C-alpha positions as CSV (number, residue, x, y, z in Angstrom):
1,D,-4.8,13.4,-7.5
2,V,-2.4,12.5,-5.3
3,Q,1.4,13.0,-5.3
4,L,4.0,11.4,-4.0
5,V,7.9,11.5,-2.7
6,E,9.8,9.2,-1.5
7,S,12.6,9.3,1.0
8,G,15.1,6.9,3.1
9,G,17.3,5.9,0.3
10,G,20.8,5.9,0.7
11,S,24.5,3.1,0.0
12,V,24.7,0.3,2.7
13,Q,26.0,-3.2,3.1
14,V,25.3,-6.4,2.2
15,G,22.8,-8.0,4.7
16,G,21.8,-4.0,6.3
17,S,18.5,-2.3,6.2
18,L,17.2,0.4,4.8
19,R,13.4,1.6,5.1
20,L,11.9,3.8,3.1
21,S,8.7,5.8,3.1
22,C,6.9,7.6,0.1
23,V,4.9,10.2,1.4
24,A,1.6,11.0,-0.2
25,S,-0.3,14.7,-0.5
26,G,-3.3,15.1,-2.3
27,D,-5.5,12.3,-1.5
28,T,-6.0,9.7,1.6
29,V,-3.3,6.9,0.8
30,G,-5.1,4.3,1.9
31,R,-8.2,5.2,-0.2
32,Y,-5.5,3.5,-2.8
33,C,-3.5,0.2,-4.1
34,M,0.1,1.3,-3.7
35,G,3.0,-0.1,-4.8
36,W,6.7,0.3,-5.0
37,F,8.6,-0.5,-7.7
38,R,12.5,-0.5,-8.7
39,Q,14.7,-0.3,-11.7
40,A,18.7,-1.1,-12.2
41,P,21.0,0.2,-14.7
42,G,20.0,-1.1,-18.2
43,K,17.2,-3.8,-16.4
44,E,13.3,-2.7,-16.4
45,R,11.6,-1.6,-14.2
46,E,9.7,-4.2,-11.8
47,G,7.4,-4.6,-9.1
48,V,8.5,-5.2,-5.1
49,A,5.6,-4.5,-3.2
50,A,2.2,-4.1,-3.1
51,I,-0.8,-2.7,-0.8
52,D,-4.3,-2.5,-1.2
53,S,-6.9,-0.2,0.5
54,D,-8.3,-3.8,2.0
55,G,-4.4,-4.2,3.7
56,A,-4.1,-7.3,1.2
57,T,-0.2,-7.1,0.3
58,S,2.0,-9.0,-2.5
59,Y,6.1,-9.4,-2.8
60,A,7.8,-9.8,-6.0
61,D,9.3,-13.3,-5.3
62,S,12.7,-12.4,-5.4
63,V,11.7,-9.7,-2.1
64,K,9.5,-11.9,0.0
65,G,11.2,-12.7,3.7
66,R,13.2,-9.8,2.9
67,F,11.5,-6.9,2.5
68,T,7.7,-5.7,4.0
69,I,5.9,-3.3,2.7
70,S,3.2,-0.8,5.2
71,Q,1.4,2.0,5.1
72,D,0.5,4.3,7.8
73,N,-2.6,6.8,7.7
74,A,-2.7,8.9,9.9
75,K,0.6,10.1,8.3
76,N,-0.3,9.1,4.9
77,T,3.0,7.5,4.0
78,L,3.8,4.6,2.5
79,Y,6.8,2.4,3.8
80,L,9.0,-0.6,2.9
81,Q,11.1,-2.0,5.1
82,M,14.2,-3.9,3.2
83,N,16.6,-6.6,5.2
84,S,18.9,-8.7,4.2
85,L,20.1,-6.9,1.6
86,K,22.0,-8.1,-1.1
87,P,24.1,-6.2,-4.0
88,E,20.8,-7.2,-6.6
89,D,18.9,-4.3,-4.8
90,T,20.7,-2.1,-6.5
91,A,18.2,0.5,-8.0
92,M,16.5,3.5,-8.1
93,Y,13.4,2.8,-6.0
94,Y,9.5,4.0,-7.2
95,C,6.0,4.1,-4.5
96,A,2.8,4.3,-7.2
97,A,-0.4,4.4,-6.8
98,D,-3.6,4.1,-8.1
99,S,-7.0,3.2,-7.6
100,C,-7.4,-0.1,-6.9
101,P,-9.4,-2.0,-10.0
102,D,-12.2,-4.3,-10.0
103,S,-10.2,-6.7,-11.2
104,G,-6.1,-6.9,-12.1
105,D,-3.7,-4.9,-11.3
106,P,-3.9,-1.1,-10.8
107,E,-2.3,0.6,-14.1
108,W,-0.3,3.3,-12.1
109,S,-1.2,6.2,-12.4
110,Y,0.2,8.7,-9.6
111,W,4.7,8.0,-9.5
112,G,6.9,9.6,-6.9
113,Q,10.3,10.3,-8.6
114,G,12.5,7.9,-6.7
115,T,14.8,7.0,-4.3
116,Q,18.1,5.6,-4.6
117,V,19.4,2.3,-2.9
118,T,22.7,0.7,-3.5
119,V,23.9,-2.5,-1.9
120,S,27.5,-3.5,-1.7
């Protein structure tokens, strides 16, 4: 099993930047598919970005060109660099992990507790 702890959230002005971190313990992030999700009040949780065990990345259309997902295997940490933030990016952000399937999406079995991002 892997345990995930997010940090780096906060309040930022429109157009500003934040970098979220997700430190993993119990296993190595490089072995997993890793993802960032967010949930705003009254809305469903949505996928923001993901990275697989080969380093391939994917992004939601709403964040393409503004957010970058990356990981540092030496630090066992997943990152989400968020630039040009908009009010609609306001949400609780969660990191998640699971084994990468041969096809389709991971089931995302492991979750962190979340970190709040507020853009105003």
